[in-house]
N, C-alpha and C positions, 0 to 999 in steps of 0.2 A: 498357432503363432508363438514364436518364441524370440526373446530378446538375444541377438548376437553381440551387441558391444553398446557401451555407453561411453560417451564421449564428453569430456569436460573441458571446455575451451574458455580460457581467460581472456578477458577483453577489459580495457580501461578506456572508456569513452568521456571526454572532458563535458562539463557543462557550457552552453554558450557564456561567454566572457561577462554578459550584461545580465545573464540571469543565475548566476551562482547564489546559493542562498545562504542564511547565517540563521541559527538557532540557538538554543540554550544549551545543545550538546555540542556545538562549535559549527566551522564552516563546510559547506560542501562545492567543492570545485569540480571534481571528478568523480567517477563512478568505476571502481575496479570490481567489476563483476565476473559473473561464468556463465556461460552460455552451455547447456546441455542437449545434446542430440543422442537420442536412442534410437539402434538401428534393430531392425526385426527380419528373421530369415523370410518374410513376406513382401521385402522390400518396402515396407510402411517406415517412416522416419517419424518420430515424435519430438517436439520441442518444447524446451524449459528454459527458465532463468533463475538465477541466484542473485538476487539483489542484495548485495553484501555490505556490511558496515559494522566495524568492530565496536563502535561506541553504541550500536544499536542492540545486536544480539550477540556481540562476541565473536563473531565469524568474519573471515577474512577470505581473498581470493585463495591464497595458499592453503589455509586449513580447509576450505569447500574441495579443491584440488584432492587434497589428503584423503579426505574423507570418501571422496567420490571413487577415487581410484584404488585406495587400499581395501576399503570395507564395502561400500554400498554396490560398485560394482560387480565384485566377485559374489555378492549374496543373491544378486539378480540376474545375471547373465545366465540363459537357459531357462529362464522361467517365463510363463505366460504373460505379456504386458497387460492383458485385459483384466488379469486379477489385481485389481488395484490395492484391494484389502490386504491381500496377501503381502505385496509389496510394501506397504506402510508397515506391516508387522516386522517383516525382515530388517528395514531399515532401522526400527527401533530396537531391534535386538541387537544389531551390530555397533549402534552408536547413538547415545542419549542427546538429548537437546537438538542443536543444528537446524533450527526450522527453516531458515532460507535455503539452505542446502537441500535438505529432503523436500521442501516445496517443488525445488528446481525438478528434481526427478518425478514427482507425482504428477505436475503440471504436464511433463512430457507424456506421461502415460496417459492422463485424459485426452491430450492431443490425439496420441495413437488410437485410443478408443474411438473417438469420433470420427477418426479417418477409416477406421474398419467398419463402423457402422454406417458411415456416408452419411453422418449428422455434425450440426456443429456443438460444441459441449453443452450451450445452456440446454438444448434438447434433452440430453443425457440426464441433466439435472431436474428435468419436468417439465421443462418448456418456460419461455421467457414470459414475464408478467410486465415487462415495459419493453419497448422498442429502443428508447433512446435513455442516456443516464444524465441527469442535470450535473453540471461539475462546476468547481471553482477554482481559482488559482490563487497562489501564496506570495505574499509579501514578506521579505526576509527582514529579520532584527536589524535594519540598517539604520542609520543617521537619516534625518528629515529630508536632505536634498535627494538623496537616492531614493527615498521612499516616494517623494513626491514624482520622480522620473518613472519609477517602476510602476505606479499605480496609473499614471497616465498612460503609459505604453499598453498596460493591459485593457484599460478603458478603450484605447483607440482601436484595441483587437477585436471589442466587441464584448469582453467578459462582464458578467453582472454579478457574481458573487466572488466575495473576498476572505480569504483566512489571513490573519496576521501575526507574526510570529512575535511573542514576548516572552517573559521570562528571566531578562538578564538583568534590568535595571529599572525599578519601577517608575521612576520619574521620566525616563526616556520612553518607557513602554507606553506610558500615558500620552506623551507627545507623538509618538508614532500613531497609536490609535486615532489622536485628533487631525493629525496630518492626513491618513486615509479617509476619514470619515468627511472631512471637509472637501476633499478631492473627488469622491464617488458620489457626493450626496447623501440625502436622508434616505432615500428609497431603495438602494441596493443592499443586499445580504452580507453582512460581515460577521465573523466570528475570530475567536484566538486561540491560539496554540503555545502555552508555556514550555512544553516538552519537559517536564518536571522542574523546571528552573526555580520556583518558588519553594520557600518552607511554608509551613502552615500558616503562622503568623503574617507574613507577607501576602499571601494570598486572601487572607480575611481582609485584609486593609486594602488590597487591589481591587477585587471584584465590584465591591459598592462604588468605588470611585469610576469603575469602568462602565457601569448600567447606563450611564450617560450617552454612550455611543452606541445603543442599541445592537447590542450582540446577541446573534443567534444561538450561541454556543460559547463555552469555554473548555479547551481541550488540554487534558493532564497537567491541571494546575500544579499539583504536588506529586511527590515521588510514590512509587508503586507499592502496593499492599498495607497502605495506611487507611482501611476501610472506616474506622471510627473519626477520622480526621476528616475524610471525604464527605461523610454524614453531618459532622459538625459545620463543615464549609456551608452546606447548604443553607444555613440558618441566616448566613450573612449576604445572600444574594439571590435573585431570581433567574440569573442566567443557567440555562442548562449545563449540566457538567458532563464532559464527554472524556472516557477512558479510552486511551491509545497503549503506550508503553505498559498500561496494566493488563493488558489482554494478548497475550501470546498463545497461550493454551486454551482447550475447552475448560480444563478445572480454573483457570483464572477466570473465565467468562462465568462459571458456575457459582464462584465465591462473589463476584459484583453482583450478580443477580440476587444471590441469596441475601447479601448484605443489604442490598439498595443503596449502593454506595455511589451508583452514576447513573444519568438519565440516558446516555447513548455509548454504545460499545463501538468503537472504531476498529475495524476488521480487515484483512485481506489476505490473500493465499500465502504471500511469501512469508509474513510475519507469524502466521498461524500453523506454518508447517504444511501447507497444500491445500487443494480445493476442498476436500473432503471434511477437513476439519473446520475450514471457514464455514461450509454448510451446516456441519454439526453445532457450531456457534449461533448460527442463524436460528436453528430450531430450538434451541435453549432459551435465546433471548425472547422470541417469539412467544414461547411458552408462559414466559417470566412476564410479558406484558411491556418489555421495554423496547428499545429501538436500536437499530444499527446504522453506522454509516462507512462507507469505503474509504480507508485511509491510503497511505502511500509511502514508500521508501525510494521515491524518485526513480521508477522503474524504466525501462528501455519497452521496445515494441512487445517482446514475448510476454512479459510480466503484466503490462498492461491489458493485453488481449484478455489474459486468465481473470483479471480483476472485473473487466467488462462482463464476461460470461456470467459470474457470479452475481454481479449487482443486476443483470438483468433477469435472473432467475429466482431469486430470494424477494418475497414481497417486504420481509422485516427490514430489509436494507433502504430505509426510507430516504433516498436521494432528492425527492422532491422538497422534504424540509430541509435535509444536511446534503447537500450536493457533494459529490464524490471527489476525491483527489488523484483522479486519473489522468493527470498531465505532464505524467515524467518525460514523454519523448518530446514534448514542446520545448523543454528545459536544456535538452543534451545536443550535441553536435551530430549525433546519428542516432537511428533508433534500431537498426540492424536488420529489418524487415524489409522485404520487397515493396510493400504496397503501406503507405503510412496510414495510420488508422485516423479516424476522423474525432478529433478530440477537441471540442469547442467550437467556439468561445462559449456558447451557453449550454450545449449538452454533447455529450460523446455519443457516436453512432455505433451500433452494436455489429462487430464483424460476423458475417452471416455465411461464411464458407464452412466447409466440414471442418471437424478438430477445433482448435483455437482460432481458426481462421487467418492465419499468418504465415508466411513462409520466409525463410531466414535469406538475407540477401549476402550472398557469398563475397562480393566485392567489398561491402562494408565491413564483413567479419575479418577477411584479409586485412583490412586498412586498421582495425582496430585491436585484434588479436595481440597477445603479450607474449606469446610461447615460439614466436618465431621470427 
């Protein structure tokens, strides 16, 4: 089998007006992503999704299209799509970094591999260790009135696990946590995500004051790379620390494991440059005796499916203790797939069809693509 064409299709899907979100990185109101379609001479088609955000990885829809059309497609057309390792090497040879762009291509190759084998991707990863994946929802860094409305909305939907965005203003962060905890009660799981928003001294002051809210984790309290500061921060709190923006590459994960600077590593194929590298991080973290959790960049349907396959196959991804962030399609006006994924409110169900288990909805694609 040979790759005959790689299509990169820009889309822009808005979030539902009530479900836009706000973090220390800014507000997320729409998603200018890229859908990848890899065609082969045997008629099989693989699907991928580049979940792009310049404030996150430095990639944009336009930079992704340029990388795909000018560099990646010329390097891969004519090659065997089932040799994913070679495809990864060739992408790395023609362009550095760009993890979400490369992940979309690699995701599509795994989809093709599953279709060629007549197996779901999780089976190619060694088989599933769980049939469903516990999930959590997110409350943005909004003022109390909207926080109450959002929290009650998710409670009414049946959600039992929450992540609250902090890292903008400490007193408002505390007020937001108090609001959510009082709304959900004392029994439900709640964690926080500062998205690099605090400096070290603020984090040292914040976390002891936040322990009263029974937090199951604190995600990315300070900037990346400050391993000594992360370790020092542990002296101020018993809340487990989760690294997210700090874990793009396998090398990033190695340094965190070596330094013991976090307790949990938040991972997912887009950020890590593809399914293969997410799996490599999982093996590394398991060997180090630490734990992984599935994070998110608010994916659509294809990207979310890839995350679910990895979460199902990797034991070290402890979604039972740290529920996954696999809810992106629920926040968007469209997911671009024919059959919506089952995402929550308590668990996400694993797609079991061959490949990634999803198919592109051409009508939705036509509605939301930006190149026509």
